[in-house]
N, C-alpha and C positions, 0 to 999 in steps of 0.2 A: 386346530383352528382353521376354519374354512377360508379366512382371509388374513394375510400377514402383512405387517408393516415393518419396513427396514428404513433406518435413517442413515443417510450418507452425507453428512455435512448439511448443506442447504437443500439437498435433494432427498425426497422421500420416494420409496418404491413400495407400491401396494400390489400384492400378488393374490389373485383369486386362486385358491389352492384346493380345488376339488377335481383333480385331473380324472379320477375314475368316473365322474359325472360330467365330463367335458366343461368343468368349471361353471356349471349351472348354479343359479343363485336361489338358495332356499332362504327361509326367513332368518336363520342364524347368520348366514353369509351376508345378507342384505344389511342386517343390523351391525355386523362387524365392519363392513365396508363403510357405512355411514359414520360409525364411530372413528374410524381411522381418518376419514376425510375431515371430520371436525377437528381432530388433533392437528392435521396438516394446516387447516385454516387458522387455528389459534396459536400455533407455535411460531413466534416471529422469526426464529432463525431458519425455518423451513420456507423456501421461496417457490418451490414447484414440486410436482409429484408425477411419477410414472405409474400407470395402471397397466398390468399385464396379467396373463394367465399362466398357471403352472403347466409344465409339460409342453409337448409340441403339437398336440392334436387340436387344441382349442384355446382361444382367448376367453370366450364365454358364449354359451348357446342360449342365454336368456334365463327366464325363471325355471326353476326345477319343478315341473308339473307333477312329479311323483310325490313331492313332499310339501308343496304349498297347500295348506290345509283347506278343506271345505268348511263351510260354516252354515249354521242354521239361520244366521242373520240374513235378512234381505239386503239387496244392494242399497235401497233407500236408507236402511238402518246404518249400514257401514259408511255411506257417503258423508254423513255429518259428524263422524267421529274424527278425533285427531289421529295423526299418522300411525302411531303404535297400535292403538285400539282398532283402527280401521284395518290394519294388516292382520291382526288376530281374527277379525271378523271376515276375512277372505279377500279384502281389498289390498293385496300385497303389492300391487303396482304402485301404490302410494309411496312405498319405500324406494322404488327404483328411480323416481323423479328426484333429482338432486337440487332442484332450484331453491327449495326451502332452506338449504344449508348456507346459502349466501356466500358461495365460494368466490374469492377474487384472485386466487392463485392459479396459474396455468396447470392444467392436467394434460399429460401426454399419454395417449393410448398406444401401447406397443403391442400390435396385434399379431399373434402367432396362431395359425390354424383357423378354425371356424369362428366366425363372428356373426352370430345369427340372432334374429328376433331381439329380445331384450339386451343381448350382448352388443348388437349394433347400436341399439338405443343408448346404451351406456357409453360406447365409443363416441357417438355423436354429441354427447355432453362434454367431451374433452375438447380442449383448445386445438390440439394437434393430434393427428393420427398418422402413424407410420406402420409398415407391415413387413413381415417376412414373405418370402416367395410362396410359401404354402398357404397363405391366408385366403379365406373366402368370406364373402359378405352377402347377407340376404335378410329380407323381411318376409318370412314364409307364412305369415299369419292368415292371409286370405285363402290359402290352399286348405287350411283346416277350419275355415268358417269364422275367422275373427279378424281383428285389425291390430296394428302395432299400438299398444295401449299407453306408451310413455312418450307421446308426441313424436313417434318415430317418423311418420310421414312428414310432419311439419319440419322437423330438424333435417331430414334428408333433402327436402325441397330447398332448404337454405344452403345445404352443403354441395349439391350437385345440380346441374341443369334439370329442369322439370321433366323432360322426356325420359331421362335416365331414371330419375326417382320414381316416376309413375310406372315405368316398365318393371322395375324391381318390385314395387309394391303390388301391382296388379297381377303379375305372373308368379310371384314368390320365388323366382329363379335367383340363384346365387351368381355373383360375379367374382372372378379371381382377382388376385392382387394386381396383376398387370392392368386389367380393365379398370379396377378401382383407382389406380394411379392416373389413367387416361382421363377419367371423368372428374377427377379432383376429390374423390372421397378420401384418399390418403395423399400425403405430400411426398412420401418416399417409400421405395420398396428395396429391401436388402435380401441377400441370398439365404442367410442362415439365422437361426435363433440367437446365436452368439453375437452376430453382427447387429441383430435387432436390439439386443440389450446394450451393446456398446454405443450404438447410434442414439438410442433413447437417452442414455446418460450424457452423451456429448451435447445433445440439444438442451437437456435439462440444465446442465452446468453453464451453458451459454446464456440461458434465460436467467439463471440464478446470479450470474455476474452482472446483469443489468440492474438499473436502479429499481428497487422493490416497489416504491410508490408509483413510479411510472408504469411498471408492469401491471400493477393492480388497477391503475386507471384505464389502461388498454383493455384489460379483462372486463371491466365495468362497461366501458363504451361499446364493446363488441356485442353486448346483450341489450344495453339500454337504448342504442340508436337504431337497432334493426328495423323497427316499425315506424321510425320518424321520417318526416320530410327532410330534404337536404338542409333547409333553413333551420329547422329545429335541431337537427343533428349538429349543425355548426354551432349553435348556441350552447348546447351541452358540452361539445368539445372545447369551446372557448373557456367554459367554466372550469373544466378539469385542467386545462392548460394554465389558467390563472392560479388554481390551487397549487400546482407544482412549481410555479415560477420562482418563488422565493424559498423553496426548501433547501436544506443543507446539501441534499444529494444533487440538485441541479447546479448549485454553486460548485460543488466538487467535480461534477461532470464537465463543466466548462473549463475549470482550472486544469483538470487532467488532460483535456484535449489540447489546451494551449501549451502545456508542459510536456506533451507527448509521452505520457505515462498511463498505466492502467488506473482507472478510478477506484476509489475505496468507498463504496456506498454503505450507508448505515441505516437506510430506511427511515429517514427523518428530514 
């Protein structure tokens, strides 16, 4: 199995498991990754997921160019096909974009080793990114005559200051974990892979302990308000606040605070 799923209570761990190929994503791996993410989305007891890579050499180095198949179909023919058919017709990048899955649960990228090209584009689609000391990040596409095809530049420009994003994209140069932390590409750096796993689970369990509907509202707002004016963002935020106001979880949260006890959230 090129991608594995483990369930640990309310936390799922998804592992890209092709260490011999630096966890590059072929079509089988992309389809398994998407299937696991759909399971995470649809299982109410799962509240967050960690994505990481097998081994200590790479998180993911993007699409597996050795096995992503060529096609006799033209780009125009593939463009108007649905995701699966488009991927079979050579437009495999369609499967690397996760927006169509409508995920509202936080994903944590636990980055060990190289995180390059489509691997960085995958990590940029996660809510949080943490890294081990040996991690490196880059978008090398321009060096080989292409561009990041899964909105990599767009997402990188949202994640870090534009000067850093453009330098990475235009030069194709990698940045190490320390520099990634300085520019805000990752929120934390730990020394070893074991510490990376432990910290990822600690963050995931902290998120899982929060009110599920509130977490999903925050996930939705993080994407839906990015392009809005302050006034429009406030209106949408008020709407979500109003939706949550009378939920059982909000009543429980206020009661637990007053009674100085841990809340017991049910997601309703």
